[in-house]
C-alpha positions as CSV (number, residue, x, y, z in Angstrom):
1,M,34.4,5.9,-37.5
2,A,37.0,6.6,-34.9
3,K,36.4,5.3,-31.4
4,V,34.7,8.0,-29.3
5,S,35.3,8.6,-25.6
6,F,32.2,9.2,-23.4
7,P,31.4,12.3,-21.3
8,R,31.6,11.2,-17.7
9,K,28.7,13.2,-16.2
10,V,25.3,14.6,-17.1
11,R,23.2,17.2,-15.4
12,K,19.7,16.1,-14.6
13,R,16.6,18.3,-14.7
14,D,16.6,18.7,-10.9
15,G,20.2,20.1,-11.1
16,S,21.8,17.0,-9.7
17,V,24.7,15.3,-11.5
18,A,24.6,11.6,-12.6
19,K,26.9,9.3,-14.5
20,F,26.6,9.6,-18.3
21,D,25.0,6.5,-19.9
22,R,25.0,6.4,-23.7
23,K,22.7,3.4,-23.6
24,K,19.9,5.6,-22.5
25,I,20.3,7.8,-25.6
26,E,20.5,4.7,-27.7
27,R,17.3,3.2,-26.2
28,A,15.3,6.4,-26.7
29,I,16.4,6.7,-30.4
30,E,15.7,3.0,-31.0
31,K,12.2,3.3,-29.5
32,A,11.4,6.2,-31.8
33,A,13.0,4.4,-34.8
34,Y,11.1,1.2,-34.1
35,Q,7.8,3.2,-34.3
36,V,8.7,4.2,-37.9
37,L,10.6,1.2,-39.2
38,P,9.2,-2.3,-39.6
39,E,12.3,-4.1,-38.4
40,K,13.9,-3.9,-34.9
41,S,17.3,-4.7,-36.3
42,K,17.3,-1.6,-38.5
43,A,16.1,0.5,-35.6
44,N,19.0,-0.8,-33.6
45,I,21.5,0.0,-36.3
46,I,20.2,3.5,-36.7
47,A,20.1,4.1,-32.9
48,K,23.8,3.1,-32.6
49,R,24.9,5.2,-35.5
50,I,23.0,8.4,-34.3
51,T,24.2,7.9,-30.7
52,N,27.8,7.8,-31.9
53,I,27.4,11.1,-33.7
54,V,25.6,12.7,-30.8
55,V,28.3,11.6,-28.3
56,S,31.0,12.8,-30.6
57,R,29.4,16.3,-30.9
58,I,28.9,16.5,-27.1
59,E,32.6,15.9,-26.7
60,D,33.5,18.6,-29.2
61,I,31.0,21.2,-27.8
62,Y,31.2,20.6,-24.0
63,K,34.7,19.3,-23.6
64,N,35.3,19.6,-19.8
65,K,31.8,20.9,-19.1
66,I,28.8,18.8,-18.0
67,P,26.0,18.7,-20.5
68,A,22.4,18.9,-19.4
69,I,19.8,16.2,-20.4
70,E,17.7,18.7,-22.3
71,S,20.7,19.8,-24.3
72,I,21.5,16.2,-25.2
73,Q,17.9,15.6,-26.3
74,D,18.0,18.8,-28.5
75,M,21.1,17.5,-30.1
76,V,19.5,14.1,-30.8
77,E,16.7,15.8,-32.6
78,A,19.1,17.9,-34.6
79,V,21.3,15.0,-35.6
80,L,18.3,12.9,-36.6
81,M,17.0,15.6,-39.0
82,S,20.5,16.4,-40.4
83,E,21.0,12.7,-41.2
84,G,17.6,12.5,-43.0
85,Y,15.5,10.8,-40.4
86,N,12.8,13.4,-40.1
87,H,10.0,10.9,-39.3
88,I,12.1,9.4,-36.5
89,A,12.9,12.9,-35.2
90,K,9.2,13.6,-35.1
91,C,8.5,10.5,-33.0
92,F,11.4,11.4,-30.7
93,M,9.9,14.9,-30.2
94,L,6.5,13.5,-29.4
95,Y,8.1,11.2,-26.9
96,R,9.8,14.1,-25.2
97,Q,6.6,16.0,-25.1
98,E,4.7,13.1,-23.5
99,R,7.5,12.6,-20.9
100,S,7.4,16.3,-20.1
101,Q,3.7,16.1,-19.4
102,I,4.1,13.1,-17.2
103,R,6.9,14.8,-15.3
104,M,4.7,17.8,-14.7
105,A,1.9,15.6,-13.4
106,K,4.3,13.8,-11.1
107,S,5.6,17.1,-9.8
108,V,2.0,17.9,-8.8
109,L,1.9,14.7,-6.8
110,G,4.9,15.7,-4.9
111,V,6.5,12.2,-4.9
112,K,10.0,11.4,-6.1
113,D,9.7,8.7,-8.8
114,D,13.0,6.8,-8.7
115,L,11.7,3.9,-10.7
116,K,10.1,5.7,-13.7
117,L,6.7,4.4,-13.0
118,P,3.5,5.5,-14.8
119,I,1.7,8.5,-13.3
120,N,-1.2,6.5,-12.1
121,S,1.0,4.0,-10.4
122,M,2.6,6.9,-8.6
123,A,-0.8,8.3,-7.6
124,V,-1.9,5.0,-6.1
125,L,1.4,4.6,-4.3
126,K,1.1,8.1,-2.8
127,K,-2.5,7.6,-1.7
128,R,-2.1,4.1,-0.3
129,Y,1.4,2.8,0.2
130,L,4.2,5.3,0.7
131,L,5.0,6.2,4.3
132,K,4.0,9.7,5.5
133,D,5.1,11.8,8.5
134,E,2.8,13.3,11.0
135,K,2.1,16.2,8.7
136,Q,1.1,13.7,5.9
137,N,4.2,14.5,3.9
138,I,5.6,11.5,1.8
139,I,8.8,10.3,3.3
140,E,9.8,7.5,1.0
141,T,10.2,6.7,-2.7
142,P,8.8,3.6,-4.5
143,S,12.2,1.8,-4.4
144,E,12.5,2.6,-0.7
145,L,9.0,1.1,-0.1
146,F,10.1,-2.1,-1.8
147,R,13.4,-2.1,0.2
148,R,11.4,-1.5,3.4
149,V,9.3,-4.6,2.7
150,A,12.2,-6.8,1.7
151,S,14.4,-5.9,4.6
152,H,11.5,-6.5,7.1
153,L,10.6,-9.9,5.6
154,V,14.2,-11.1,5.6
155,K,14.2,-11.1,9.4
156,A,12.2,-14.4,9.1
157,E,15.3,-16.0,7.5
158,K,17.2,-15.7,10.8
159,N,14.8,-18.2,12.5
160,F,16.0,-21.0,10.2
161,K,19.2,-22.6,8.9
162,S,19.4,-22.2,5.1
163,P,22.0,-22.6,2.4
164,I,20.8,-19.3,1.0
165,S,22.2,-16.2,2.7
166,S,19.8,-13.5,4.2
167,Q,21.5,-11.0,1.9
168,E,20.6,-13.0,-1.2
169,V,17.1,-13.5,-0.1
170,E,16.6,-9.7,0.6
171,E,18.0,-8.8,-2.8
172,K,15.7,-11.4,-4.6
173,F,12.6,-10.1,-2.8
174,Y,13.6,-6.5,-3.5
175,H,14.3,-6.9,-7.2
176,M,11.1,-9.0,-7.8
177,M,9.1,-6.0,-6.5
178,R,11.3,-3.3,-8.0
179,N,11.1,-5.0,-11.4
180,L,7.3,-5.3,-11.1
181,E,7.5,-9.0,-11.6
182,F,5.9,-9.8,-8.2
183,M,3.7,-7.9,-5.8
184,P,2.4,-8.8,-2.3
185,N,-1.1,-7.9,-1.0
186,S,-1.7,-4.3,0.1
187,P,-1.3,-4.8,3.9
188,T,2.2,-6.1,3.4
189,L,3.2,-3.1,1.3
190,M,1.5,-0.7,3.7
191,N,2.6,-2.2,7.1
192,A,5.9,-4.1,6.6
193,G,8.6,-2.4,8.8
194,T,6.1,-0.2,10.6
195,S,4.8,-0.3,14.2
196,L,1.5,-1.8,12.9
197,G,3.1,-4.8,11.3
198,Q,-0.1,-6.6,10.3
199,L,0.7,-8.0,6.8
200,A,-2.2,-10.4,6.0
201,A,-5.2,-9.4,3.7
202,C,-7.8,-12.0,4.4
203,F,-9.6,-13.2,7.5
204,V,-12.7,-15.3,8.4
205,L,-14.3,-14.8,11.8
206,P,-16.9,-17.1,13.4
207,I,-20.2,-15.7,14.7
208,E,-21.8,-17.6,17.6
209,D,-25.5,-17.5,18.2
210,S,-25.5,-15.3,21.3
211,M,-25.3,-11.6,22.1
212,D,-21.7,-12.0,23.5
213,G,-20.7,-14.1,20.5
214,I,-22.1,-11.6,18.0
215,F,-20.5,-8.5,19.5
216,K,-17.2,-10.3,20.1
217,A,-17.1,-10.9,16.4
218,L,-17.9,-7.3,15.8
219,H,-15.0,-6.2,18.1
220,H,-12.6,-8.6,16.3
221,M,-13.7,-7.3,12.9
222,A,-12.9,-3.7,14.0
223,K,-9.4,-4.7,15.0
224,I,-8.8,-6.5,11.7
225,H,-10.2,-3.6,9.6
226,Q,-8.1,-1.1,11.5
227,S,-5.0,-3.1,10.6
228,G,-5.8,-3.2,6.9
229,G,-7.4,-6.7,6.5
230,G,-10.8,-7.7,5.1
231,T,-13.2,-10.1,6.9
232,G,-15.6,-12.8,5.9
233,F,-18.5,-14.1,8.0
234,S,-21.1,-16.9,7.8
235,F,-24.3,-15.7,9.6
236,S,-25.8,-19.2,9.2
237,Q,-25.5,-20.1,12.8
238,L,-27.7,-17.2,14.0
239,R,-31.3,-18.2,14.7
240,P,-33.9,-16.9,12.3
241,K,-36.0,-13.7,12.7
242,G,-38.9,-14.2,15.0
243,D,-37.4,-17.2,16.8
244,I,-38.1,-17.3,20.6
245,V,-35.0,-16.3,22.7
246,S,-35.2,-18.6,25.8
247,S,-33.5,-16.2,28.2
248,T,-35.8,-13.2,27.5
249,K,-38.8,-14.9,25.9
250,G,-38.5,-12.2,23.2
251,E,-38.1,-12.7,19.5
252,A,-34.8,-12.9,17.7
253,S,-34.1,-10.2,15.2
254,G,-32.4,-12.5,12.7
255,P,-29.1,-12.5,10.8
256,L,-29.9,-9.5,8.6
257,S,-30.4,-7.1,11.5
258,F,-27.0,-8.0,13.0
259,M,-25.3,-7.9,9.6
260,S,-26.5,-4.3,9.3
261,V,-24.7,-3.5,12.6
262,F,-21.5,-4.9,11.1
263,D,-22.0,-2.8,8.0
264,K,-22.5,0.4,10.0
265,A,-19.4,-0.3,12.1
266,T,-17.3,-0.9,8.9
267,E,-18.5,2.5,7.6
268,V,-16.7,4.4,10.4
269,I,-13.5,2.4,10.7
270,V,-10.9,3.7,8.3
271,Q,-7.9,1.4,7.7
272,G,-4.8,3.5,8.7
273,G,-6.3,6.5,7.0
274,R,-6.2,4.7,3.6
275,R,-9.5,2.9,3.0
276,R,-12.5,1.5,4.6
277,G,-12.7,-2.2,5.4
278,A,-14.6,-4.8,3.3
279,N,-16.7,-7.8,4.3
280,M,-18.2,-10.9,2.9
281,G,-21.6,-11.9,4.3
282,I,-22.7,-15.5,3.7
283,L,-25.9,-17.4,4.5
284,R,-26.7,-21.0,3.8
285,C,-29.4,-21.8,1.2
286,D,-31.4,-23.7,3.9
287,H,-31.5,-20.9,6.5
288,P,-35.1,-19.8,7.2
289,D,-34.2,-16.1,6.5
290,I,-32.6,-16.9,3.1
291,V,-35.2,-15.0,1.1
292,E,-34.7,-11.8,3.1
293,F,-30.9,-12.3,2.7
294,I,-31.2,-12.7,-1.1
295,E,-33.0,-9.4,-1.4
296,A,-30.7,-7.6,1.1
297,K,-28.9,-5.5,-1.5
298,S,-31.8,-4.8,-3.8
299,E,-32.1,-1.3,-2.4
300,R,-29.5,1.3,-3.4
301,A,-26.6,1.7,-0.9
302,A,-27.9,-1.2,1.3
303,F,-25.0,-3.1,2.9
304,S,-22.5,-1.1,0.9
305,N,-19.6,-2.5,2.9
306,F,-20.5,-6.1,2.2
307,N,-20.3,-8.5,-0.7
308,I,-22.9,-11.2,-0.1
309,S,-23.1,-14.8,-1.3
310,V,-25.5,-17.6,-0.8
311,A,-23.8,-20.8,0.4
312,V,-25.4,-23.5,-1.7
313,T,-25.0,-27.3,-1.4
314,D,-25.0,-30.1,-3.9
315,K,-28.3,-31.2,-2.4
316,F,-29.9,-27.8,-3.2
317,M,-28.5,-27.7,-6.8
318,E,-29.8,-31.2,-7.4
319,A,-33.2,-30.1,-6.1
320,V,-33.1,-27.1,-8.5
321,N,-32.2,-29.3,-11.5
322,K,-35.0,-31.9,-10.7
323,D,-37.5,-29.2,-9.6
324,R,-37.9,-30.7,-6.1
325,D,-39.0,-29.3,-2.8
326,F,-36.3,-28.1,-0.4
327,D,-36.4,-27.8,3.4
328,L,-35.4,-24.7,5.3
329,I,-33.8,-25.7,8.7
330,N,-33.6,-23.7,11.9
331,P,-29.9,-23.7,12.8
332,K,-30.7,-23.6,16.5
333,T,-33.2,-26.5,16.7
334,K,-32.1,-28.3,13.6
335,K,-35.8,-28.7,12.7
336,R,-37.5,-28.0,9.5
337,T,-39.4,-24.6,9.5
338,K,-40.7,-24.6,5.9
339,T,-40.6,-26.5,2.6
340,I,-40.2,-24.5,-0.6
341,K,-39.6,-25.2,-4.3
342,A,-35.8,-25.2,-4.8
343,K,-36.2,-23.8,-8.3
344,S,-38.3,-20.9,-6.9
345,L,-35.5,-20.0,-4.5
346,F,-32.9,-20.3,-7.2
347,D,-35.1,-18.0,-9.4
348,L,-35.0,-15.4,-6.6
349,I,-31.2,-15.6,-6.4
350,V,-30.6,-15.2,-10.2
351,N,-33.2,-12.4,-10.4
352,A,-31.5,-10.5,-7.6
353,A,-28.1,-11.0,-9.1
354,W,-29.4,-9.8,-12.5
355,R,-30.7,-6.6,-10.9
356,S,-27.8,-5.7,-8.6
357,G,-24.9,-8.2,-9.0
358,D,-25.7,-9.7,-5.6
359,P,-25.8,-12.3,-4.3
360,G,-23.0,-14.5,-5.6
361,L,-22.8,-18.1,-4.8
362,I,-20.2,-20.2,-3.0
363,F,-20.4,-24.0,-3.4
364,L,-19.9,-25.4,0.0
365,D,-19.6,-29.0,-0.9
366,E,-16.9,-28.4,-3.5
367,I,-15.0,-26.2,-1.1
368,N,-15.0,-28.9,1.5
369,R,-14.2,-31.7,-0.9
370,K,-10.9,-29.7,-1.5
371,N,-10.5,-28.7,2.2
372,P,-6.9,-29.7,3.1
373,L,-7.7,-29.9,6.8
374,P,-11.1,-31.7,7.1
375,K,-10.3,-32.9,10.6
376,L,-10.3,-29.3,11.8
377,G,-13.9,-28.8,10.7
378,R,-15.9,-27.6,7.7
379,I,-15.3,-24.4,5.9
380,E,-18.4,-22.1,5.9
381,A,-17.1,-18.7,4.8
382,T,-14.6,-16.9,2.6
383,N,-12.7,-13.6,2.5
384,P,-14.4,-10.5,1.0
385,C,-13.8,-11.4,-2.7
386,G,-14.4,-15.1,-2.3
387,E,-11.0,-16.4,-3.4
388,L,-10.1,-17.7,0.1
389,P,-12.3,-20.3,1.8
390,L,-11.0,-20.3,5.4
391,L,-11.7,-22.0,8.7
392,P,-12.8,-19.8,11.7
393,Y,-10.0,-17.3,12.7
394,E,-7.8,-18.3,9.8
395,S,-5.9,-15.6,7.9
396,C,-4.0,-15.8,4.7
397,N,-1.5,-13.5,3.0
398,L,-1.5,-13.2,-0.8
399,A,0.9,-12.1,-3.6
400,S,0.7,-12.2,-7.4
401,I,3.2,-12.8,-10.2
402,N,3.0,-10.4,-13.1
403,L,2.6,-12.8,-16.0
404,S,3.3,-10.1,-18.5
405,K,6.9,-9.9,-17.2
406,M,7.3,-13.6,-17.8
407,V,7.0,-13.2,-21.6
408,V,10.4,-12.8,-23.3
409,E,10.5,-12.2,-27.1
410,G,7.0,-13.5,-27.7
411,S,7.4,-16.7,-25.6
412,L,6.6,-17.6,-22.0
413,D,9.9,-18.0,-20.1
414,W,9.0,-21.1,-18.1
415,G,12.4,-21.0,-16.3
416,K,11.9,-17.4,-15.2
417,L,8.3,-18.3,-14.0
418,R,9.6,-21.3,-12.1
419,E,12.2,-19.2,-10.3
420,T,9.6,-16.5,-9.5
421,V,7.2,-19.1,-8.0
422,F,10.1,-20.4,-5.9
423,W,10.9,-17.0,-4.4
424,G,7.2,-16.1,-4.2
425,I,6.4,-19.1,-2.0
426,R,9.4,-18.3,0.3
427,F,8.3,-14.6,0.4
428,L,4.8,-15.5,1.6
429,D,6.1,-18.0,4.2
430,D,8.3,-15.3,5.6
431,V,5.3,-13.0,5.8
432,I,3.7,-15.4,8.2
433,E,6.9,-15.6,10.2
434,V,7.2,-11.8,10.8
435,N,3.5,-10.9,10.9
436,K,2.0,-9.2,13.9
437,F,-1.4,-10.9,14.3
438,P,-4.4,-8.8,15.5
439,L,-5.8,-11.7,17.7
440,R,-4.3,-14.6,19.6
441,Q,-6.8,-17.0,18.0
442,I,-5.7,-15.9,14.5
443,K,-2.1,-16.3,15.4
444,D,-2.5,-19.8,16.7
445,I,-4.4,-21.3,13.7
446,T,-2.5,-19.3,11.1
447,L,0.9,-20.6,12.4
448,A,-0.6,-24.1,12.7
449,N,-1.7,-24.2,9.1
450,R,0.5,-21.6,7.4
451,K,-1.9,-21.1,4.5
452,I,-0.6,-18.8,1.7
453,G,-2.0,-17.8,-1.7
454,L,0.4,-17.1,-4.5
455,G,-1.5,-16.0,-7.6
456,V,-1.2,-14.2,-10.9
457,M,-2.0,-10.9,-12.6
458,G,-1.4,-9.7,-16.1
459,F,-2.9,-12.8,-17.7
460,A,-4.7,-10.8,-20.4
461,D,-1.5,-8.9,-21.2
462,M,0.4,-12.2,-21.4
463,L,-2.1,-13.6,-23.8
464,I,-1.7,-10.6,-26.1
465,K,2.1,-10.8,-26.1
466,L,1.8,-14.5,-26.9
467,G,-0.8,-13.8,-29.7
468,I,-3.6,-15.8,-28.1
469,P,-7.1,-14.3,-28.2
470,Y,-8.7,-14.3,-24.7
471,T,-11.9,-15.5,-26.4
472,S,-10.3,-18.6,-28.0
473,K,-10.2,-22.3,-26.9
474,D,-6.4,-21.9,-27.0
475,A,-6.7,-19.4,-24.1
476,I,-8.6,-22.0,-22.0
477,R,-6.1,-24.7,-22.8
478,F,-3.2,-22.4,-22.1
479,A,-4.8,-21.3,-18.8
480,Q,-4.9,-24.9,-17.7
481,K,-1.3,-25.6,-18.7
482,L,-0.1,-22.4,-17.0
483,M,-1.9,-22.9,-13.7
484,R,-1.0,-26.6,-13.6
485,F,2.7,-25.6,-13.9
486,I,2.4,-22.9,-11.2
487,H,0.6,-25.2,-8.8
488,R,3.1,-28.0,-9.3
489,E,6.1,-25.6,-8.8
490,S,4.4,-24.0,-5.8
491,L,4.0,-27.4,-4.1
492,H,7.6,-28.2,-4.9
493,A,8.8,-24.9,-3.4
494,S,6.7,-25.5,-0.3
495,M,8.2,-29.0,0.0
496,L,11.7,-27.6,-0.2
497,L,10.8,-25.1,2.6
498,A,9.4,-28.0,4.7
499,K,12.8,-29.7,4.5
500,E,14.5,-26.5,5.7
501,R,11.9,-25.4,8.3
502,G,9.6,-28.3,8.9
503,P,6.0,-29.0,7.7
504,F,3.1,-26.9,9.0
505,P,2.2,-28.1,12.5
506,N,-1.2,-29.5,11.6
507,F,0.3,-31.5,8.8
508,K,-0.7,-34.9,10.3
509,K,-4.3,-33.7,10.3
510,S,-4.2,-32.8,6.6
511,I,-5.0,-34.7,3.5
512,Y,-1.2,-34.6,2.6
513,A,-0.3,-36.9,5.5
514,K,-1.6,-40.1,3.9
515,K,0.2,-39.1,0.7
516,N,3.4,-38.4,2.7
517,I,3.8,-35.1,0.9
518,K,5.4,-32.9,3.5
519,L,4.5,-29.2,2.8
520,R,5.4,-26.1,4.7
521,N,2.0,-24.6,3.8
522,A,-1.5,-26.2,3.9
523,T,-2.4,-24.2,0.7
524,V,-0.2,-22.5,-1.8
525,N,-2.2,-20.8,-4.6
526,T,-5.0,-18.3,-4.8
527,I,-6.3,-16.2,-7.8
528,A,-7.1,-12.8,-6.3
529,P,-8.6,-9.7,-8.1
530,T,-5.2,-7.8,-7.5
531,G,-6.7,-4.3,-8.1
532,T,-4.3,-1.6,-7.0
533,I,-1.2,-3.8,-6.9
534,S,-1.8,-4.5,-10.7
535,I,-1.9,-0.7,-11.2
536,I,1.5,-0.4,-9.5
537,A,2.8,-3.3,-11.7
538,G,1.3,-1.7,-14.8
539,C,-0.6,-4.9,-15.9
540,S,-4.1,-6.2,-16.3
541,S,-6.0,-7.3,-13.1
542,G,-5.8,-10.9,-12.0
543,I,-7.1,-13.2,-14.8
544,E,-9.6,-10.7,-16.1
545,P,-9.7,-9.5,-19.7
546,L,-8.8,-5.9,-20.4
547,F,-11.6,-3.5,-19.3
548,A,-10.8,-1.0,-22.1
549,I,-8.1,-0.3,-24.7
550,S,-8.0,3.5,-24.1
551,F,-9.8,5.6,-21.5
552,V,-9.6,8.6,-19.2
553,R,-8.5,8.0,-15.6
554,N,-9.2,10.4,-12.8
555,V,-5.8,10.6,-11.3
556,L,-5.7,13.7,-9.1
557,S,-8.4,16.1,-7.9
558,G,-9.8,17.5,-11.1
559,T,-7.0,16.0,-13.2
560,K,-7.8,13.5,-15.9
561,L,-5.1,11.4,-17.7
562,F,-5.7,9.8,-21.1
563,E,-4.4,6.2,-21.1
564,I,-3.8,3.7,-24.0
565,H,-2.9,0.1,-23.5
566,P,0.9,0.2,-24.1
567,I,1.1,-2.9,-26.3
568,F,-1.8,-1.7,-28.5
569,E,-0.3,1.8,-28.7
570,E,3.0,0.3,-29.9
571,I,1.3,-1.8,-32.6
572,V,-1.0,0.8,-34.0
573,K,1.9,3.3,-34.3
574,K,3.9,0.7,-36.3
575,K,0.9,0.1,-38.5
576,G,0.3,3.8,-39.1
577,L,-3.1,3.8,-37.4
578,D,-2.2,6.3,-34.7
579,T,-4.7,9.0,-35.6
580,K,-6.7,11.2,-33.2
581,D,-10.0,10.0,-34.7
582,I,-9.3,6.3,-34.1
583,L,-8.0,6.8,-30.6
584,T,-10.9,9.0,-29.7
585,A,-13.4,6.4,-31.0
586,I,-11.7,3.6,-29.0
587,A,-11.8,5.8,-25.9
588,Q,-15.5,6.3,-26.3
589,K,-16.2,2.6,-26.5
590,G,-13.2,0.9,-24.9
591,S,-13.7,-2.0,-27.4
592,L,-12.3,-2.1,-30.9
593,Q,-15.0,-4.3,-32.3
594,Q,-17.3,-1.6,-33.9
595,I,-14.5,0.7,-35.0
596,P,-13.6,0.7,-38.8
597,K,-10.0,0.8,-40.0
598,I,-8.9,-1.6,-37.2
599,P,-7.5,-4.8,-38.8
600,P,-9.4,-8.0,-37.9
601,G,-6.3,-9.5,-36.3
602,L,-6.1,-6.7,-33.8
603,K,-9.8,-7.0,-33.0
604,R,-9.4,-10.7,-32.2
605,L,-6.4,-10.1,-30.0
606,F,-7.4,-6.9,-28.1
607,V,-10.8,-7.9,-26.7
608,T,-12.3,-6.3,-23.6
609,A,-14.5,-7.7,-20.8
610,F,-17.8,-7.0,-22.6
611,D,-16.5,-8.5,-25.8
612,V,-16.1,-11.9,-24.1
613,E,-19.0,-14.3,-24.0
614,C,-20.1,-15.1,-20.5
615,Q,-19.3,-18.8,-20.9
616,Q,-15.8,-18.0,-22.0
617,H,-15.3,-15.9,-18.8
618,L,-16.5,-18.9,-16.8
619,Q,-14.4,-21.4,-18.7
620,I,-11.3,-19.3,-18.0
621,Q,-12.2,-19.2,-14.3
622,A,-12.8,-23.0,-14.2
623,A,-9.4,-23.6,-16.0
624,F,-7.6,-21.8,-13.2
625,Q,-9.7,-23.3,-10.5
626,G,-8.8,-26.8,-11.6
627,H,-5.2,-26.2,-10.4
628,T,-5.8,-23.8,-7.5
629,D,-6.0,-25.2,-4.0
630,N,-7.7,-22.1,-2.6
631,S,-10.2,-20.4,-4.9
632,V,-10.5,-18.0,-7.9
633,S,-11.8,-14.5,-7.8
634,K,-13.3,-13.5,-11.1
635,T,-16.2,-11.3,-12.1
636,I,-18.3,-12.5,-15.0
637,N,-19.1,-9.1,-16.7
638,L,-22.3,-9.0,-18.6
639,S,-23.7,-6.5,-21.0
640,P,-26.8,-4.5,-20.2
641,E,-28.8,-6.7,-22.6
642,A,-28.0,-9.9,-20.6
643,T,-31.1,-11.7,-19.4
644,V,-32.0,-13.4,-16.2
645,E,-31.8,-16.6,-18.1
646,D,-28.1,-15.8,-18.9
647,V,-27.4,-15.4,-15.2
648,R,-29.2,-18.7,-14.4
649,K,-27.1,-20.6,-17.0
650,I,-23.9,-19.1,-15.6
651,Y,-24.7,-20.0,-12.0
652,S,-25.7,-23.5,-13.0
653,L,-22.7,-24.0,-15.2
654,A,-20.3,-22.7,-12.5
655,H,-21.5,-25.6,-10.2
656,S,-21.2,-28.2,-12.9
657,L,-17.6,-27.0,-13.7
658,R,-16.7,-27.4,-10.1
659,C,-15.9,-23.8,-9.4
660,K,-15.9,-22.9,-5.7
661,G,-17.8,-19.7,-6.2
662,I,-19.3,-17.4,-8.8
663,T,-19.9,-13.6,-9.1
664,I,-21.6,-11.8,-12.0
665,Y,-22.1,-8.1,-12.7
666,R,-24.4,-6.8,-15.4
667,Y,-23.2,-3.4,-16.6
668,G,-25.4,-0.6,-15.5
669,S,-27.3,-2.5,-12.8
670,K,-25.7,-0.2,-10.1
671,K,-25.4,3.5,-10.2
672,E,-22.2,3.5,-8.2
673,Q,-19.8,2.3,-10.9
674,V,-16.0,2.9,-11.2
675,L,-16.2,2.3,-15.0
676,S,-18.6,4.2,-17.2
677,F,-19.1,4.4,-20.9
678,D,-21.9,4.5,-23.5
679,Y,-22.4,0.8,-24.3
680,K,-22.9,0.0,-28.0
681,R,-23.4,3.5,-29.2
682,E,-23.2,3.7,-33.0
683,S,-20.0,5.3,-34.3
684,Q,-21.8,7.7,-36.7
685,Q,-23.6,9.4,-33.8
686,P,-22.4,12.7,-32.2
687,P,-19.2,12.7,-30.1
688,L,-19.5,11.0,-26.8
689,N,-17.9,11.3,-23.4
690,L,-14.8,9.2,-23.1
691,I,-14.7,6.1,-20.9
692,T,-13.8,7.2,-17.4
693,V,-12.5,5.1,-14.6
694,D,-11.5,5.9,-11.0
695,S,-7.9,6.2,-10.1
696,E,-7.8,2.7,-8.4
697,Y,-9.8,0.7,-10.9
698,S,-7.9,-2.0,-12.8
699,G,-10.6,-4.3,-14.1
700,G,-13.1,-6.9,-12.8
701,C,-15.5,-5.6,-10.2
702,V,-16.9,-2.4,-11.8
703,F,-19.1,-1.3,-8.8
704,G,-16.2,-0.6,-6.5
705,E,-17.0,-2.9,-3.6
706,C,-14.1,-5.2,-3.9
707,P,-11.1,-4.6,-1.6
708,F,-7.9,-4.2,-3.5
């Protein structure tokens, strides 16, 4: 065939004119062909041939005129059919129809999509992240958001001498986000380059045992929530209910009464018009009010702005295992107030968790064994989702690498992952440098310790691309190998920064001083739940398994969008399984396991949260925790049939596996769920409602109390 010359311009649907790109035609045809043909090479050959014919016809028909995109697509369909590729033409038509529906939905959103993101990503960006004017009109696009973040953070580079230019750093930051390979925590996306300028997600505040101390903490919480952060508290220093107050000779009301004040205050503070704040409430296992605390969330809607965890010690767990007595200690007098059976108290904890998902546990001794700054004091509390144990007034900023994007042609690209870790650590250190801190105390200790938390998301998607079932021992081994690599490279990146910028000021008080390992950051890794940032990135949440294969998402007011996991959709279309009955059955259950006609290999690979045994959930968490210097946020999702004994085993095993915390959720134990489906309904029964999720749900915590 003679060499063809290309049309120079094309008219887009909005009337604007853009440069003609034949590669876009070729990719669209190849995608349609690949759904019909078994070999990618054949699909590529057909795509090139058809594109040549289409371009030649455009030249003949339009000559000096500018063709419209719709006209070009009509021509692609006509050429495919005239060349005998009717099945490929049908796939191409369906693709056009799907894209048309998505464009229509996006037009309702009123947001310009300059990155071709999924509709739900756009809905989340509009609701939470894109800047608005005084009339609440969106004034930036997704790519402009990422440019705003990158250009703000690169200001930190001017404070140091570096062989890397500021321009190169900005472009790296921008393209990591634009390519959805890396995403920082929500406050950074929301506030970078704005007057608010508070970029950290996680804070821990101390509560002193005095009226002034309590309400000072409340005031500080309000300022942090208003700026977009979440807060964690230990109420363990507050004297127990009924204790005599020396100044008034009255009785103390106890930790729970003050915790309710913090809860009510959180209810009325909206974070920049975007969301309410979130808290973690913690009480030691030996506090006299521990029984009341354990039962705090047994009533519906009680403490709805708090996750709660019991801070347990090795001594307590040993007493549970050996069925010994355990002393409750007044934190004010340090005297024993009561002796109880440790096992009985543990029974109360697991029963409450079975009923409502709360309380979780944090393992204080394990946390403090791994405390990098023991000379600064013991850690007593964590951020709202438990993945960040922090000292009083410490803050930490987070970001996550999209592991799905690290897989290239069926293999993990370790070099690409290493490079992303390097830039991710630099990104987070720059966040600290340009951050506007809500309190002086927070600024002082954050700058002194410079803790950061680089984590991951898309782990389940990555396993699928690598052909590793989430439920297998290979998944556990791979998780260990993966996180060991990420942690090692994170430390190396922090060491390189320390050479450029100096180690964190409290370095000599850290565990690294004796080892002479000079780091820029006291901690480097955290596994967070990710939530809405994984929706933007289009990947699975954190290290959670998939929550469903296909489902309906509430995207806009009254608008529902049917979603299918993209990798699964691609595979079933190639296998000829793309029928309405199969997809509807999947969307009723989420899981593939009880659906006929699905090949066993796909059932093994595409498992969902409730297909995974609870011990496998926990083993995955422990695999990541073994190489994470902060902590790991993961929800152990249990079926409705799970027993109290199942919860007991999980909580005990979590301690023996040296996890730093544990959270479970038994499906159906709360009415306020962001994921709903008819669990284990038999396929021969009448049609069911499809699985429905909220617009901001991405997996993990299904009762909607985790901050994203």
